[in-house]
RODO-2510 file (C-alpha; in nm, 4 decimals, decimal comma):
residues 632
     n   res          X          Y          Z
     1     m     8,2251    13,6231     8,7444
     2     s     8,3675    13,2801     8,8292
     3     e     8,5665    13,0715     8,5832
     4     r     8,2846    12,8162     8,5821
     5     l     8,0443    13,0827     8,4541
     6     w     8,3027    13,1922     8,1967
     7     l     8,3078    12,8452     8,0481
     8     q     7,9301    12,8144     8,0597
     9     r     7,8810    13,1336     7,8583
    10     i     8,1557    13,0502     7,6094
    11     k     8,0028    12,7062     7,5579
    12     s     7,6442    12,8328     7,5245
    13     e     7,7467    13,1016     7,2733
    14     g     7,9520    12,8545     7,0688
    15     w     8,2651    13,0703     7,0774
    16     l     8,4931    12,7692     7,1173
    17     e     8,4707    12,4219     6,9700
    18     l     8,4111    12,1374     7,2137
    19     h     8,7646    12,0013     7,1848
    20     r     8,9079    12,3435     7,2717
    21     l     8,6737    12,3714     7,5696
    22     q     8,7848    12,0297     7,6893
    23     l     9,1491    12,1341     7,6590
    24     c     9,0702    12,4469     7,8571
    25     e     8,9136    12,2409     8,1353
    26     d     9,2082    12,0003     8,1358
    27     l     9,4605    12,2830     8,1628
    28     q     9,2533    12,4450     8,4349
    29     d     9,2865    12,1265     8,6374
    30     m     9,6650    12,1258     8,5811
    31     g     9,7160    12,4950     8,6592
    32     s     9,6790    12,6840     8,9802
    33     v     9,4176    12,9565     8,9901
    34     k     9,1669    13,1640     8,7994
    35     e     9,4275    13,4182     8,6841
    36     g     9,5893    13,1641     8,4544
    37     l     9,2589    13,0485     8,3107
    38     f     9,1862    13,3909     8,1591
    39     w     9,5033    13,3703     7,9497
    40     i     9,4461    13,0072     7,8535
    41     i     9,0974    13,0891     7,7235
    42     s     9,2285    13,3990     7,5440
    43     l     9,4933    13,1867     7,3724
    44     l     9,2338    12,9279     7,2682
    45     l     9,0107    13,2010     7,1255
    46     a     9,3059    13,3463     6,9340
    47     n     9,4032    13,0011     6,8032
    48     s     9,0507    12,9470     6,6716
    49     s     9,0950    13,2462     6,4373
    50     g     9,4439    13,1451     6,3235
    51     s     9,6832    13,3199     6,5634
    52     l     9,9728    13,1157     6,7000
    53     c    10,0094    13,3172     7,0183
    54     i     9,8921    13,6169     7,2169
    55     p    10,0895    13,9055     7,3676
    56     v    10,0904    13,8987     7,7464
    57     s    10,0714    14,2582     7,8592
    58     n     9,8576    14,4866     8,0709
    59     d     9,7893    14,6788     7,7488
    60     y     9,5075    14,4762     7,5944
    61     s     9,4808    14,6671     7,2637
    62     r     9,6659    14,4038     7,0601
    63     l     9,4703    14,1227     7,2260
    64     r     9,1503    14,3100     7,1412
    65     s     9,2475    14,3267     6,7723
    66     i     9,3135    13,9524     6,7691
    67     l     8,9881    13,8600     6,9433
    68     e     8,7786    14,0824     6,7155
    69     g     8,8451    13,8249     6,4434
    70     t     8,6862    13,5543     6,6596
    71     l     8,4128    13,7064     6,8764
    72     p     8,1288    13,9544     6,8240
    73     l     8,2383    14,3030     6,9276
    74     e     8,0186    14,3070     7,2381
    75     a     8,1654    13,9718     7,3426
    76     v     8,5185    14,1110     7,3108
    77     d     8,4208    14,3950     7,5435
    78     w     8,2719    14,1479     7,7921
    79     w     8,5750    13,9206     7,7839
    80     l     8,8316    14,1971     7,8299
    81     d     8,6277    14,3223     8,1266
    82     q     8,7273    13,9911     8,2879
    83     a     9,0963    14,0572     8,2171
    84     i     9,3435    13,9772     8,4928
    85     p     9,7085    14,0930     8,4782
    86     f     9,9322    13,8119     8,3597
    87     q    10,1190    13,6270     8,6320
    88     a    10,3476    13,3458     8,5209
    89     e    10,3291    13,1892     8,8664
    90     s     9,9547    13,1367     8,8182
    91     l    10,0438    12,8780     8,5530
    92     t    10,3043    12,6877     8,7536
    93     g    10,3310    12,3329     8,6274
    94     v    10,1983    12,3993     8,2779
    95     l    10,4225    12,6881     8,1626
    96     k    10,7886    12,7148     8,0609
    97     e    10,9539    13,0487     7,9879
    98     v    11,2005    13,0148     7,6993
    99     q    11,4843    13,2665     7,7124
   100     s    11,6811    13,2040     7,3922
   101     e    11,6854    13,0174     7,0620
   102     s    11,9182    12,7566     7,2125
   103     d    11,6632    12,6534     7,4759
   104     f    11,5094    12,3166     7,4088
   105     v    11,1384    12,3058     7,3318
   106     p    10,9824    12,2206     7,6684
   107     f    10,7450    11,9310     7,7239
   108     v    10,4811    12,1443     7,8913
   109     p    10,1491    12,2650     7,7460
   110     l    10,2333    12,6381     7,7456
   111     v    10,5423    12,8348     7,6436
   112     l    10,6282    13,1996     7,7124
   113     k    10,8800    13,3589     7,4741
   114     d    10,9575    13,7288     7,4235
   115     g    10,6288    13,8326     7,5838
   116     y    10,4119    13,5939     7,3795
   117     l    10,2165    13,2974     7,5112
   118     f    10,2037    12,9844     7,2906
   119     f    10,0748    12,6351     7,3129
   120     q    10,3755    12,4062     7,2973
   121     a    10,2897    12,2518     6,9585
   122     h    10,2551    12,5888     6,7839
   123     f    10,5748    12,7171     6,9428
   124     y    10,7593    12,4026     6,8357
   125     y    10,6572    12,4299     6,4706
   126     r    10,7223    12,8029     6,4609
   127     e    11,0761    12,7435     6,5894
   128     r    11,1307    12,4701     6,3297
   129     f    11,0081    12,7131     6,0660
   130     l    11,2533    12,9839     6,1769
   131     d    11,5435    12,7433     6,2223
   132     s    11,4969    12,6059     5,8709
   133     l    11,5153    12,9593     5,7321
   134     r    11,8295    13,0364     5,9323
   135     r    11,9980    12,7273     5,7874
   136     r    11,9520    12,8694     5,4366
   137     a    12,1350    13,1963     5,4999
   138     g    12,4413    13,2349     5,2783
   139     l    12,3894    12,9143     5,0781
   140     g    12,4001    12,8929     4,6997
   141     g    12,1121    12,8185     4,4675
   142     l    12,0130    12,5792     4,1933
   143     l    12,2654    12,7061     3,9365
   144     s    12,5911    12,8964     3,9288
   145     d    12,5786    13,2559     3,8069
   146     d    12,7194    13,1624     3,4675
   147     e    12,4759    12,8702     3,4281
   148     a    12,1813    13,0910     3,5230
   149     l    12,2875    13,3677     3,2852
   150     t    12,3464    13,1330     2,9914
   151     g    12,0208    12,9461     3,0514
   152     m    11,8186    13,2654     3,0893
   153     k    11,9454    13,3940     2,7547
   154     e    11,8177    13,0749     2,5909
   155     v    11,4797    13,1032     2,7627
   156     l    11,4391    13,4603     2,6387
   157     k    11,5188    13,3468     2,2832
   158     d    11,2132    13,1183     2,2967
   159     e    10,9816    13,4175     2,2587
   160     i    10,8408    13,3890     2,6102
   161     a    10,6953    13,7283     2,7016
   162     l    10,8329    13,8017     3,0482
   163     t    10,8262    14,1301     3,2390
   164     p    11,1465    14,2512     3,4089
   165     e    11,0012    14,1440     3,7456
   166     q    10,9343    13,7937     3,6116
   167     i    11,2894    13,7691     3,4767
   168     y    11,4220    13,8798     3,8153
   169     a    11,2011    13,6154     3,9818
   170     v    11,3448    13,3425     3,7583
   171     l    11,6976    13,4537     3,8458
   172     l    11,6069    13,4510     4,2166
   173     a    11,4932    13,0906     4,1831
   174     a    11,8194    13,0024     4,0097
   175     s    12,0583    13,1789     4,2466
   176     l    11,9123    13,1388     4,5979
   177     p    11,8121    12,8332     4,8038
   178     l    11,4764    13,0004     4,8751
   179     a    11,2754    13,2308     4,6470
   180     l    10,9353    13,3845     4,7169
   181     i    10,7290    13,5093     4,4208
   182     t    10,4137    13,7031     4,5042
   183     g    10,1496    13,8780     4,3006
   184     g     9,7786    13,9207     4,2515
   185     p     9,5500    13,7240     4,0194
   186     g     9,6708    13,7237     3,6610
   187     s    10,0066    13,8792     3,7506
   188     g    10,1982    13,6064     3,5679
   189     k    10,2945    13,3633     3,8445
   190     t    10,2214    13,0575     3,6280
   191     s    10,4246    13,1978     3,3371
   192     t    10,7081    13,2584     3,5814
   193     i    10,6922    12,8986     3,7048
   194     y    10,7045    12,7826     3,3447
   195     a    11,0132    12,9946     3,2739
   196     i    11,1824    12,8572     3,5885
   197     l    11,1117    12,5027     3,4710
   198     k    11,2481    12,5766     3,1236
   199     l    11,5637    12,7237     3,2731
   200     a    11,6097    12,4233     3,5023
   201     l    11,5535    12,1675     3,2254
   202     r    11,7818    12,3493     2,9793
   203     s    12,0502    12,3568     3,2506
   204     g    12,0508    11,9794     3,2915
   205     i    11,8096    11,9316     3,5829
   206     h    11,6137    11,6105     3,5223
   207     p    11,2310    11,6177     3,5375
   208     e    11,2404    11,3546     3,8135
   209     e    11,4429    11,5996     4,0246
   210     i    11,1640    11,8591     4,0109
   211     r    10,8566    11,8538     4,2359
   212     i    10,5491    12,0790     4,2202
   213     a    10,3015    12,0812     4,5082
   214     a    10,0156    12,2811     4,6576
   215     p     9,8101    12,2641     4,9783
   216     t     9,5117    12,0938     4,8119
   217     g     9,4842    11,8308     4,5433
   218     r     9,2757    12,0551     4,3226
   219     a     9,5278    12,3400     4,3468
   220     a     9,8098    12,0997     4,2587
   221     s     9,6136    11,9687     3,9620
   222     r     9,5299    12,3210     3,8422
   223     v     9,8888    12,4410     3,8310
   224     l     9,9975    12,1346     3,6339
   225     e     9,7067    12,1754     3,3899
   226     s     9,8055    12,5397     3,3347
   227     l    10,1683    12,4442     3,2794
   228     d    10,0659    12,1636     3,0447
   229     r     9,8609    12,4024     2,8293
   230     r    10,1486    12,6499     2,8325
   231     a    10,3920    12,3779     2,7259
   232     r    10,1738    12,2652     2,4347
   233     n    10,1506    12,6187     2,2978
   234     d    10,5209    12,6761     2,3546
   235     n    10,6031    12,3514     2,1767
   236     s    10,4178    12,4711     1,8670
   237     s    10,6179    12,7954     1,8684
   238     l    10,9473    12,6149     1,9237
   239     q    10,8900    12,3859     1,6281
   240     k    10,8848    12,6937     1,4045
   241     s    11,2150    12,8312     1,5344
   242     k    11,4112    12,5251     1,6499
   243     s    11,4570    12,1654     1,5464
   244     t    11,1595    11,9356     1,5970
   245     s    11,3677    11,6979     1,8090
   246     e    11,4767    11,9782     2,0446
   247     s    11,1225    12,1061     2,0922
   248     n    10,9880    11,7530     2,1427
   249     d    11,2576    11,6809     2,4017
   250     l    11,1587    11,9879     2,6010
   251     a    10,7865    11,9101     2,5752
   252     e    10,8467    11,5495     2,6834
   253     s    11,0533    11,6644     2,9807
   254     m    10,7791    11,9059     3,0857
   255     q    10,5201    11,6290     3,0728
   256     r    10,7305    11,4123     3,3047
   257     i    10,7102    11,6724     3,5838
   258     r    10,4397    11,5738     3,8299
   259     s    10,2413    11,7622     4,0922
   260     s    10,0834    11,6558     4,4207
   261     t     9,9559    11,7833     4,7499
   262     i    10,2221    11,8845     5,0011
   263     h    10,1129    11,5971     5,2238
   264     r    10,1631    11,3468     4,9443
   265     l    10,4966    11,5072     4,8520
   266     l    10,6201    11,4493     5,2072
   267     g    10,4776    11,0975     5,2138
   268     v    10,2069    11,0552     5,4759
   269     s    10,2485    10,7482     5,6958
   270     s    10,0858    10,6158     6,0117
   271     t    10,3651    10,7729     6,2186
   272     g    10,3856    11,1104     6,0442
   273     f    10,5742    11,1987     5,7257
   274     y    10,8188    10,9778     5,5393
   275     h    11,0487    11,2669     5,4463
   276     d    11,2025    11,4780     5,7216
   277     q    11,5392    11,6178     5,8265
   278     d    11,6896    11,2689     5,8411
   279     l    11,5459    11,1632     5,5039
   280     p    11,5051    11,4795     5,2925
   281     l    11,3229    11,4942     4,9615
   282     p    11,5349    11,3633     4,6706
   283     a    11,4817    11,6731     4,4569
   284     r    11,6872    11,9605     4,3170
   285     l    11,3905    12,1961     4,2752
   286     v    11,0650    12,2111     4,4754
   287     i    10,7910    12,4576     4,3742
   288     i    10,4987    12,5280     4,6098
   289     d    10,1954    12,7165     4,4785
   290     e     9,9143    12,8868     4,6779
   291     l    10,1428    12,9548     4,9752
   292     s     9,8782    13,1664     5,1500
   293     m     9,6815    12,8448     5,2155
   294     v     9,9702    12,6702     5,3971
   295     d     9,9637    12,6655     5,7788
   296     v    10,2712    12,6928     6,0008
   297     t    10,2736    12,3259     6,1019
   298     l    10,2816    12,1999     5,7443
   299     m    10,5337    12,4668     5,6424
   300     g    10,7640    12,3631     5,9252
   301     r    10,7452    11,9997     5,8139
   302     l    10,8118    12,0951     5,4521
   303     l    11,1141    12,3124     5,5303
   304     e    11,2560    12,0400     5,7504
   305     a    11,2269    11,7849     5,4682
   306     i    11,4174    12,0034     5,2193
   307     d    11,7969    12,0016     5,2387
   308     p    11,8935    12,3651     5,1690
   309     g    12,2371    12,2580     5,0495
   310     n    12,0942    12,0419     4,7698
   311     t    11,7408    12,1653     4,6997
   312     t    11,6024    12,5012     4,5903
   313     l    11,2583    12,5930     4,7240
   314     v    11,0381    12,8298     4,5223
   315     l    10,7198    12,9600     4,6877
   316     l    10,4329    13,1428     4,5151
   317     g    10,1256    13,3182     4,6499
   318     d     9,9055    13,6259     4,6702
   319     p     9,9815    13,8217     4,9903
   320     d     9,6387    13,9889     4,9905
   321     q     9,4381    13,6658     4,9906
   322     l     9,3003    13,4819     5,2902
   323     p     9,5585    13,2974     5,5009
   324     s     9,5329    12,9271     5,5821
   325     v     9,2304    12,7766     5,7550
   326     e     9,4607    12,6401     6,0253
   327     a     9,6866    12,8481     6,2486
   328     g     9,9607    13,0708     6,1161
   329     a    10,0246    13,3385     5,8549
   330     v    10,3121    13,1781     5,6664
   331     l    10,3175    13,4037     5,3595
   332     q    10,3076    13,7206     5,5686
   333     d    10,5781    13,5802     5,7976
   334     f    10,8056    13,5223     5,4981
   335     l    10,7525    13,8802     5,3842
   336     r    10,8486    14,0246     5,7227
   337     l    11,1706    13,8252     5,7694
   338     p    11,4696    14,0531     5,6933
   339     g    11,7157    13,7835     5,8023
   340     a    11,6376    13,5742     5,4967
   341     r    11,7565    13,8449     5,2544
   342     s    12,1266    13,7615     5,2586
   343     g    12,2616    13,6813     4,9137
   344     a    11,9850    13,8522     4,7176
   345     t    12,2179    14,1357     4,6112
   346     a    12,3960    13,8772     4,3952
   347     t    12,0687    13,8233     4,2070
   348     a    12,0435    14,1957     4,1360
   349     s    12,3967    14,1854     3,9969
   350     l    12,3022    13,8869     3,7807
   351     y    12,0007    14,0748     3,6457
   352     s    12,2210    14,3760     3,5618
   353     r    12,4567    14,1525     3,3636
   354     l    12,1611    14,0132     3,1695
   355     a    12,0224    14,3631     3,1066
   356     d    12,3605    14,4771     2,9715
   357     e    12,3285    14,2176     2,6948
   358     n    11,9564    14,2778     2,6312
   359     p    11,8897    14,6439     2,5423
   360     g    11,5141    14,5913     2,5783
   361     l    11,5472    14,5291     2,9525
   362     p    11,5653    14,8173     3,2005
   363     a    11,9043    14,8313     3,3693
   364     n    11,7463    14,8085     3,7140
   365     i    11,4083    14,7147     3,8549
   366     e    11,2419    14,8632     4,1602
   367     t    11,2851    14,5874     4,4165
   368     e    11,4626    14,5627     4,7491
   369     p    11,7558    14,3212     4,7829
   370     s    11,5364    14,0404     4,9090
   371     f    11,4629    13,6744     4,8522
   372     s    11,1144    13,7816     4,7336
   373     v    10,9753    13,9695     4,4346
   374     f    10,6264    14,1074     4,3743
   375     l    10,4815    14,0747     4,0227
   376     q    10,2937    14,3903     3,9281
   377     g     9,9686    14,4259     3,7352
   378     s     9,7159    14,1736     3,6105
   379     h     9,6736    14,0069     3,2739
   380     r     9,3444    13,8479     3,3808
   381     f     9,1102    14,1342     3,4535
   382     g     9,1073    14,5098     3,4517
   383     g     8,8729    14,8058     3,4358
   384     d     8,6158    14,8358     3,7140
   385     l     8,7099    14,5030     3,8724
   386     m     9,0743    14,5988     3,9031
   387     e     8,9920    14,9477     4,0315
   388     f     8,7502    14,8112     4,2924
   389     a     8,9975    14,5424     4,4037
   390     t     9,2743    14,8013     4,4377
   391     r     9,0598    15,0338     4,6492
   392     l     8,9482    14,7392     4,8606
   393     r     9,3066    14,6243     4,9136
   394     k     9,4035    14,9742     5,0265
   395     g     9,1041    14,9998     5,2626
   396     e     8,9608    15,2949     5,0682
   397     l     8,6053    15,1738     4,9961
   398     e     8,3384    15,4128     5,1247
   399     e     7,9697    15,3393     5,1782
   400     a     7,8703    15,6049     4,9252
   401     s     8,0859    15,4544     4,6500
   402     i     7,9333    15,1117     4,7143
   403     n     7,5797    15,2516     4,6972
   404     s     7,6711    15,4190     4,3672
   405     i     7,6910    15,0762     4,2014
   406     a     7,3691    14,9488     4,3636
   407     l     7,1035    14,7711     4,1604
   408     k     6,7377    14,8473     4,2299
   409     g     6,5925    14,5120     4,3168
   410     s     6,6895    14,2924     4,0240
   411     i     6,9964    14,0990     3,9238
   412     h     6,8925    14,1478     3,5615
   413     e     6,9755    14,5202     3,5777
   414     i     7,3457    14,4398     3,5447
   415     q     7,4930    14,5965     3,2327
   416     g     7,8416    14,4982     3,1202
   417     n     8,1237    14,3770     3,3404
   418     g     8,2598    14,5010     3,6712
   419     v     8,1279    14,5125     4,0283
   420     s     7,7612    14,5507     4,1244
   421     f     7,5912    14,5758     4,4620
   422     i     7,2459    14,4620     4,5778
   423     d     7,1169    14,5861     4,9135
   424     s     6,9768    14,2930     5,1107
   425     d     6,6951    14,5226     5,2335
   426     e     6,5857    14,5802     4,8734
   427     l     6,5767    14,2152     4,7649
   428     s     6,5291    13,9045     4,9778
   429     l     6,7750    13,6186     4,9522
   430     t     6,4981    13,3877     4,8304
   431     e     6,4070    13,6249     4,5473
   432     l     6,7734    13,6749     4,4617
   433     l     6,8284    13,2998     4,4256
   434     l     6,5120    13,2655     4,2159
   435     q     6,6463    13,5362     3,9833
   436     w     6,9883    13,3665     3,9759
   437     f     6,8319    13,0508     3,8296
   438     e     6,5697    13,2284     3,6165
   439     d     6,7638    13,1806     3,2940
   440     a     6,8856    12,8300     3,3759
   441     n     6,8648    12,5922     3,0812
   442     p     6,6236    12,3018     3,1469
   443     s     6,8498    12,0738     2,9412
   444     l     7,1083    12,0954     3,2196
   445     f     6,8786    11,9076     3,4575
   446     g     6,6773    11,6688     3,2388
   447     s     6,7155    11,2970     3,1729
   448     e     6,8879    11,3848     2,8449
   449     m     7,1012    11,6511     3,0078
   450     d     7,3793    11,8287     2,8236
   451     m     7,6728    11,7301     3,0475
   452     m     7,9308    11,9458     2,8705
   453     g     7,6913    12,2386     2,8831
   454     a     7,6387    12,1741     3,2525
   455     f     8,0123    12,1996     3,3179
   456     e     8,0368    12,5166     3,1104
   457     s     7,7554    12,6659     3,3182
   458     l     7,9162    12,5509     3,6438
   459     n     8,2503    12,7049     3,5512
   460     h     8,0816    13,0216     3,4269
   461     a     7,9232    13,1359     3,7532
   462     r     7,9326    13,0531     4,1244
   463     i     7,7779    13,1688     4,4523
   464     l     8,0212    13,2312     4,7394
   465     s     7,9653    13,2829     5,1124
   466     p     8,2033    13,3599     5,3997
   467     v     8,0356    13,1073     5,6309
   468     r     7,8846    12,7602     5,6347
   469     k     7,6101    12,8187     5,8925
   470     g     7,3174    13,0607     5,9086
   471     p     7,0645    13,1806     5,6477
   472     f     7,3415    13,3199     5,4223
   473     g     7,5697    13,0213     5,4854
   474     v     7,6721    12,7530     5,2380
   475     e     7,4544    12,4793     5,3860
   476     s     7,1302    12,6828     5,3844
   477     v     7,1940    12,8335     5,0420
   478     n     7,2677    12,4952     4,8849
   479     r     6,9442    12,3558     5,0283
   480     a     6,7515    12,6548     4,8914
   481     c     6,9135    12,6224     4,5477
   482     s     6,8411    12,2499     4,5353
   483     q     6,4758    12,3132     4,6194
   484     i     6,4463    12,5798     4,3495
   485     i     6,5829    12,3377     4,0891
   486     m     6,3584    12,0548     4,2096
   487     d     6,0500    12,2799     4,1936
   488     r     6,1300    12,4279     3,8510
   489     f     6,2654    12,1312     3,6578
   490     s     6,1675    11,8145     3,8501
   491     p     6,4998    11,6467     3,7672
   492     e     6,5563    11,2755     3,8054
   493     g     6,6515    11,1829     4,1613
   494     r     6,5785    11,3482     4,4949
   495     s     6,6897    11,6649     4,6710
   496     g     7,0182    11,5231     4,8006
   497     w     7,1305    11,3674     4,4678
   498     f     6,9626    11,4693     4,1448
   499     s     7,0423    11,5102     3,7776
   500     g     7,2317    11,8345     3,7155
   501     m     7,3305    11,8858     4,0797
   502     p     7,6859    12,0233     4,1189
   503     i     7,8876    11,8586     4,3957
   504     m     8,2140    11,9431     4,5726
   505     l     8,4465    11,6917     4,7363
   506     h     8,5756    11,7463     5,0899
   507     r     8,8350    11,4694     5,1063
   508     n     9,1118    11,3339     4,8824
   509     d     9,1018    10,9982     4,7076
   510     n     9,4465    10,9556     4,5545
   511     v     9,3600    10,6194     4,3989
   512     r     9,0771    10,7704     4,1938
   513     r     9,2628    11,1012     4,1469
   514     l     8,9820    11,2907     4,3169
   515     y     9,0787    11,5746     4,5477
   516     n     8,9396    11,8003     4,8162
   517     g     8,7789    12,0957     4,6372
   518     d     8,7128    11,9146     4,3076
   519     t     8,3700    11,9888     4,1609
   520     g     8,1588    11,7500     3,9596
   521     i     7,8014    11,7138     3,8380
   522     v     7,5463    11,4397     3,8996
   523     g     7,4053    11,2971     3,5784
   524     p     7,2217    10,9952     3,4349
   525     s     7,4087    10,7004     3,2874
   526     g     7,2826    10,3499     3,2188
   527     g     6,9690    10,3914     3,4260
   528     e     7,1409    10,5340     3,7355
   529     l     7,2758    10,8652     3,8581
   530     l     7,6533    10,9004     3,8715
   531     g     7,8940    11,1738     3,9713
   532     f     8,0884    11,3051     3,6694
   533     f     8,4262    11,4786     3,7036
   534     p     8,6284    11,6430     3,4261
   535     s     8,9906    11,5899     3,3304
   536     l     9,1928    11,7278     3,0405
   537     a     9,1762    11,5113     2,7317
   538     e     9,4840    11,4210     2,5310
   539     g     9,5663    11,6862     2,2747
   540     s     9,4165    11,9762     2,4703
   541     d     9,5825    12,3135     2,4517
   542     e     9,5075    12,6688     2,5580
   543     n     9,2994    12,7341     2,2462
   544     d     9,1223    12,3964     2,2579
   545     p     9,0853    12,2913     2,6249
   546     r     8,8950    11,9694     2,5572
   547     i     8,7927    11,7658     2,8579
   548     s     8,7009    11,4056     2,9133
   549     l     8,4619    11,2923     3,1849
   550     r     8,5102    11,0267     3,4500
   551     s     8,2081    10,8893     3,6353
   552     f     8,1679    10,7370     3,9811
   553     q     7,8832    10,5914     4,1816
   554     k     7,7711    10,7998     4,4775
   555     d     7,9015    10,5530     4,7363
   556     a     8,2444    10,5462     4,5686
   557     l     8,2963    10,9206     4,6100
   558     p     8,4716    11,0801     4,9087
   559     d     8,2686    11,3078     5,1384
   560     h     8,0851    11,5649     4,9284
   561     e     7,7958    11,8113     4,9252
   562     a     7,5955    12,0269     4,6850
   563     a     7,8074    12,3009     4,5290
   564     f     7,5724    12,5692     4,3980
   565     c     7,7389    12,7725     4,6708
   566     h     8,0649    12,7186     4,8564
   567     t     8,2833    12,9085     5,0983
   568     i     8,5210    13,1795     4,9879
   569     h     8,8030    12,9765     5,1431
   570     k     8,7177    12,6846     4,9121
   571     s     8,7198    12,9144     4,6099
   572     q     9,0882    13,0062     4,6434
   573     g     9,2713    12,9317     4,3208
   574     s     8,9499    12,9091     4,1149
   575     e     8,8155    13,1530     3,8560
   576     y     8,4634    13,2175     3,7238
   577     d     8,3196    13,4665     3,4773
   578     v     8,0517    13,5738     3,7266
   579     v     8,0594    13,5560     4,1071
   580     l     7,7723    13,6284     4,3476
   581     v     7,8998    13,6978     4,7012
   582     l     7,6515    13,6701     4,9906
   583     l     7,7426    13,8960     5,2827
   584     g     7,4662    13,8584     5,5390
   585     m     7,4717    14,0044     5,8896
   586     q     7,5472    13,6661     6,0446
   587     s     7,8849    13,6727     5,8676
   588     r     7,9797    14,0142     6,0092
   589     q     8,2569    13,8933     6,2388
   590     s     8,3979    13,6874     5,9491
   591     l     8,4173    13,9808     5,7087
   592     s     8,7582    14,1251     5,6393
   593     r     8,9495    14,2974     5,3629
   594     e     9,1309    13,9719     5,2775
   595     l     8,8081    13,7736     5,2566
   596     l     8,6363    14,0250     5,0269
   597     y     8,9482    14,0567     4,8118
   598     t     8,9667    13,6786     4,7722
   599     a     8,5993    13,6623     4,6713
   600     l     8,6220    13,9578     4,4334
   601     t     8,9296    13,8262     4,2548
   602     r     8,7610    13,4940     4,1782
   603     a     8,5662    13,6852     3,9106
   604     r     8,7079    13,7220     3,5614
   605     k     8,4349    13,9582     3,4406
   606     k     8,1591    14,0311     3,6887
   607     c     8,1164    14,0307     4,0678
   608     i     7,7836    14,0898     4,2472
   609     l     7,8007    14,1803     4,6171
   610     y     7,4831    14,1146     4,8191
   611     g     7,4483    14,2586     5,1691
   612     k     7,4767    14,5979     5,3361
   613     a     7,6992    14,8748     5,2007
   614     s     7,7979    14,9733     5,5539
   615     e     7,9233    14,6212     5,6276
   616     i     8,1211    14,6022     5,3031
   617     a     8,2826    14,9396     5,3751
   618     r     8,3623    14,8307     5,7308
   619     a     8,5144    14,5056     5,6058
   620     s     8,7399    14,6969     5,3662
   621     r     8,8855    14,8755     5,6694
   622     t     8,9212    14,5548     5,8711
   623     s     9,2363    14,3567     5,8088
   624     l     9,2785    14,0079     5,9517
   625     v     9,5022    14,0046     6,2566
   626     r     9,7009    13,6851     6,3052
   627     e     9,9623    13,6991     6,5757
   628     t    10,2661    13,4779     6,5194
   629     g    10,5147    13,6480     6,7487
   630     l    10,7231    13,7834     6,4604
   631     s    10,7707    14,1571     6,4389
   632     a    10,6509    14,3350     6,1268
***
């Protein structure tokens, strides 16, 4: 088959976006012959599913694994039937082979390094990422050993309940220039951040020298809200055991710590980022949450803007969650980098010294001498949910075990908490959605709607889908949900903007403090419909999380859409009591262990899986493959 017919089929099937197809055609014009085009298209296909590169070898097994995350299985077979042995000379003029780390990054579209083919931009940012890590080897951390030990003793006196792994994580953050803290949902990552902040503040680090950031505005806001609630509760405890002035000083310092998106932290400008290697961030401590959502380009920029001799970087994330939407697998790359472990043995020694003076601590904890620590267990959910998530994570879900939790045609059969399954052959999607809204309160959609009740309902349950397109996709499901509400309750407004309609933002508006991923509700006010968004009210705490509402006209809001259902990617970092996950056949190539795990762990109490048991079992055995050129 000719290369022209290749491109025609790829375009007609929608396997590549138009801009990638155009790039392919441009590179074809720059290259020599058909042999090179096969590898260019393969690289573009791999990039579209998040890989930075592809292995160039006559053994196509690894390439097959990568492409199976992008194409239907039959399409992978077809494409590999077109395979042509790699010949560097077929890409003369567009390819540079890099031999060593000292080679400059070439100004050509394609780069070959250690048997992997990259586009130049991805190779460049990967090398910046690796170089930034190399520069941290052997450097000291935020505090001296004595400062860390003294400060940690004071933190433990404040009646903060920390596990040995959390204590070790805090000491890592104090003693190394880079610390990675991983763990599943409810494993105590936020409590660990809080303990790190307390240690830093008690050791003389000023609040203005501390930065907290996350990939999205909503994620950044969430971590600060959690820390704020934690600080308010802690302040009450401190006032009982310490002087009021001391506890107030600590609480005030905590409140002066701010969070932002990573982009805003770096300072976005018309020419790039304000902070870089020449003008690093003026901070002593930088904490990044939700690391799994960060792509390699942004991570490279962040590392470059942090001076390892003056700034400690603490990274947090769940290694089993979905990786970033854009290319790269940053969290997994960190976990497979043995070269970054130098100096971590000193942290183990520091922990042993602390344990010697605290009989309640085990003398040693089971962790390798590394710059990372994994927090065990979950304080958020357990029982059937935890068991199911564990089996899913290990790839041990069988079709029979999924069918054993099947409901017989009604969502109302669910008894208690845990995981339930509905076979899509037993109940249509339309009927499922009708049942989902069967118990909806009319007051949530009327002219005198209960806005606080609407937000409680919105935060109680959510529908998730792996995809945006198709009958099980976000767009179709949101239209169907909107129509059901319009037919049942006849709310004020029309189908695209009506009273009680939940909405999700897709862009940031820093001026209005509205962020990508924020959810609000449309409601009546003064004779018009406005979009209402919650924020924590003054005086809120963990036991009394009062919210205030801010309202905006429709035209003043950033890009948004209905949010009865949203993608699993968008749900990262959020929690709901009940989650309904739609797993239709059109999402088959998107299904993976990481995607299902992310969806399942959004549920605090109850998760309902809708689809085919065979597809769920297959997904549990299918791990995402993202090639970055780093050995495991």
